[in-house]
C-alpha positions in Angstrom: 66.3 89.6 108.8 68.1 87.0 106.6 71.4 85.8 108.2 74.4 86.7 106.0 76.2 83.8 104.4 79.8 83.4 105.3 82.3 84.7 102.7 85.4 82.8 101.6 88.2 84.6 103.5 91.0 86.6 102.0 94.5 85.3 102.4 96.3 85.6 105.7 96.0 88.9 107.6 94.2 90.6 104.7 91.0 89.0 105.9 90.9 91.0 109.1 91.3 94.2 107.0 88.7 93.2 104.4 86.2 92.4 107.2 86.2 96.0 108.3 84.3 96.9 105.0 81.7 94.1 105.1 78.9 96.3 106.3 79.3 98.4 103.1 78.4 95.5 100.9 74.9 94.1 100.6 75.6 90.7 99.0 77.9 87.8 99.3 79.1 88.3 95.8 80.1 91.9 96.6 82.1 90.8 99.7 83.8 88.1 97.8 84.6 90.5 94.9 86.1 93.0 97.3 88.4 90.4 98.7 89.4 89.2 95.3 90.1 92.7 94.1 92.3 93.5 97.2 94.2 90.3 96.7 94.9 91.0 93.1 96.1 94.6 93.9 98.5 93.4 96.5 100.0 90.3 94.7 103.3 91.0 92.9 102.8 90.8 89.2 105.2 91.8 86.4 102.6 93.6 84.3 99.9 96.3 84.6 97.1 95.6 86.9 94.4 95.0 84.2 91.4 92.7 85.1 93.2 89.7 83.7 96.3 90.5 85.8 94.2 91.1 88.9 92.5 87.7 88.5 95.8 86.0 87.6 94.8 84.9 84.1 96.5 85.2 80.7 96.3 88.6 79.0 93.6 88.9 76.3 92.8 85.2 76.0 91.9 85.0 79.7 89.4 87.8 79.5 86.4 85.4 79.5 87.6 83.4 82.5 84.9 83.3 85.2 87.2 85.0 87.8 87.8 87.9 85.3 84.1 88.2 84.5 83.3 88.2 88.2 85.7 91.1 88.9 84.4 93.0 85.8 80.9 92.8 87.2 82.0 93.8 90.7 83.9 96.9 89.5 81.5 98.1 86.8 78.0 96.8 87.4 77.6 96.1 91.1 75.8 98.6 93.3 78.3 99.2 96.1 79.3 102.9 96.8 83.0 103.5 96.0 82.9 106.8 98.0 81.8 105.1 101.2 84.4 102.4 100.7 87.1 105.0 100.3 85.9 107.0 103.2 86.2 103.9 105.4 89.7 103.3 104.1 90.7 106.9 105.0 89.0 106.5 108.4 91.1 103.4 109.1 94.3 105.2 108.1 93.6 108.2 110.3 92.8 105.9 113.3 95.9 103.7 113.1 98.9 105.2 115.0 101.2 103.8 112.3 99.6 105.8 109.5 97.8 108.7 111.3 98.6 112.0 109.6 100.4 114.6 111.6 100.9 118.4 111.1 104.4 117.8 109.8 103.3 116.0 106.7 102.0 117.5 103.4 99.0 117.0 101.2 100.3 116.3 97.6 98.1 117.2 94.7 98.8 115.7 91.3 97.1 114.1 88.3 97.9 111.0 86.3 96.8 110.0 82.8 96.4 106.6 81.2 96.1 106.1 77.5 92.9 104.4 76.3 91.5 103.8 72.8 88.0 104.7 71.7 85.5 107.5 72.5 82.7 105.8 74.4 84.4 105.4 77.9 83.4 107.9 80.6 85.9 110.7 81.1 87.9 109.8 78.0 89.3 112.5 75.6 92.4 113.7 73.8 94.3 115.5 76.5 97.8 115.9 78.1 98.9 112.6 79.7 101.8 113.4 82.1 102.8 109.8 82.5 103.5 109.6 78.7 104.7 113.2 78.4 102.4 114.0 75.4 98.9 114.7 74.3 97.0 111.5 73.5 93.6 109.9 73.9 93.1 108.8 77.5 91.7 109.4 81.0 93.1 111.8 83.6 92.5 111.5 87.3 93.2 114.2 89.9 94.5 112.7 93.2 95.6 113.7 96.7 98.0 111.8 98.9 99.4 112.4 102.3 103.2 112.1 102.8 106.0 112.7 105.2 109.6 111.6 105.1 108.7 108.0 106.0 105.5 107.1 104.2 102.8 108.2 101.9 99.3 107.0 100.9 96.5 108.1 98.6 93.5 109.9 100.0 91.0 110.9 97.3 90.8 110.8 93.6 88.3 112.2 91.0 88.5 111.7 87.2 88.6 114.8 85.0 85.9 114.9 82.3 86.9 117.0 79.2 84.5 119.6 78.1 83.1 117.6 75.2 81.3 115.3 77.7 79.0 118.2 78.6 76.1 119.6 76.6 77.4 123.2 76.9 81.1 122.4 76.9 83.2 124.5 79.3 80.2 126.8 80.0 78.2 123.8 81.3 77.4 124.0 85.1 78.7 120.5 85.6 82.1 121.1 84.0 85.0 121.4 86.3 88.6 122.1 85.5 91.4 120.0 87.0 92.3 123.1 89.2 88.8 123.2 90.6 88.8 119.5 91.2 92.2 119.7 93.0 91.0 122.6 95.2 87.9 120.7 96.2 90.0 117.6 97.0 92.2 119.7 99.3 89.1 121.0 101.1 87.8 117.4 101.3 91.0 116.2 103.0 90.8 119.0 105.5 87.1 118.3 106.2 88.0 114.6 106.8 90.4 115.6 109.6 93.6 115.0 107.7 96.4 117.0 109.3 99.1 118.5 107.1 101.5 121.4 107.1 100.9 122.5 103.6 99.5 121.6 100.2 102.2 120.8 97.7 101.9 120.6 93.9 104.1 120.8 90.8 104.2 123.7 88.4 101.1 122.6 86.5 99.2 123.8 89.5 101.7 126.2 91.0 101.7 128.4 87.9 98.0 129.0 88.2 97.0 132.1 90.2 93.3 131.0 90.4 94.3 127.7 92.0 96.5 129.4 94.7 93.6 131.8 95.4 91.3 128.9 96.0 93.7 127.4 98.5 94.2 130.7 100.2 90.5 131.4 100.5 90.1 127.9 102.1 92.8 128.8 104.7 95.2 126.2 103.3 98.9 127.0 103.3 100.8 125.8 100.2 104.2 125.2 98.7 104.0 125.3 94.9 106.6 124.7 92.2 106.9 127.3 89.4 108.4 127.0 86.0 111.9 128.7 86.0 110.6 131.3 83.6 107.4 132.0 85.4 107.5 135.6 86.6 105.7 137.4 89.5 105.4 141.0 90.3 108.3 142.4 92.3 109.8 145.8 93.3 112.6 147.2 91.2 115.5 144.7 91.0 114.0 142.1 93.3 113.8 138.6 92.0 110.7 138.0 89.9 111.4 134.5 88.5 112.6 131.3 90.4 115.9 131.5 88.5 116.4 135.1 89.8 115.6 133.9 93.3 118.1 131.0 93.1 120.8 133.3 91.8 120.3 135.6 94.8 121.3 132.8 97.2 125.0 132.2 98.2 126.8 129.2 96.7 130.6 128.5 96.4 130.9 124.7 95.8 129.5 121.4 97.3 131.9 121.8 100.2 130.8 125.3 100.9 127.1 125.4 99.8 126.2 128.6 101.5 122.4 128.9 101.6 121.8 125.5 100.0 121.2 122.1 101.7 122.0 118.7 100.2 119.0 116.4 99.7 119.7 112.7 99.0 117.0 111.4 96.6 116.4 107.7 96.0 114.7 106.7 92.8 112.6 103.7 91.9 115.5 101.8 90.3 117.4 102.1 93.6 120.0 104.7 92.5 120.5 107.9 94.5 121.4 111.4 93.6 122.3 114.5 95.6 120.1 117.4 94.9 120.2 120.9 96.5 117.4 122.8 98.1 117.1 126.2 99.7 114.5 128.7 101.0 114.2 131.5 98.5 112.2 134.8 98.3 110.2 135.5 95.2 108.2 138.7 95.3 106.2 138.6 98.6 106.5 134.8 98.7 109.1 133.2 100.9 110.0 131.7 104.3 108.7 134.7 106.2 105.9 135.7 103.8 102.2 134.9 103.9 102.9 131.7 101.9 106.0 129.7 101.1 
């Protein structure tokens, strides 16, 4: 067996982390590319982490720089398995007492979209891009992350491919909706040994009965947001929309909030706001129901 050539180390303590992945790469170029990629992701930069940004070169004009071309080949042409690399990353997170998930945390499901021109790129299509708040040409990725009140980190991600990428469109066996991808990712997290109290998602997922059924059939408890106007079946005058459920709770004023609890939220720009939260009952959903 040929002895492996030593790889230029990553800066500082990052090398000890990067070395935990060395057995997943078959060549020196891959090990070096992985270290350069990690370094670029972690360095503070005042622009989006494009290839030129990751490599520390000028936008556009620096695209032909050897360091950029090297990263381009590592990310798009090299033969390493991204799923094995991510599985090792998750394995390290689960094994470290500082980041190990516990039953008090939640599994957050969401998707993010990035605008991109052209039609040839994999997974691209005209679709809703939540980050921009509009429909545009771009790529959407469904993600899961684990979170509690102190930290959060991503677990798994899968890009969504619009129907036009498949020979038979939405009837093609290979086509999967974002809801199907999200449910599969929740099951993947559970199979990987990630502990969490519930699956949490916004109303883009919470409003979908089929998605909640998939989670329920997998034995996964969930807390889902609903649009204020989204109704559910209820007896007689019982609350059947989130607005109805909120109105049924007692409230006088901030000094006498009744059923409501103040929640201090800190935003990215550093400012804070006081929001109010409460346990409500909507149909058979609620604190004492089969799901919350």
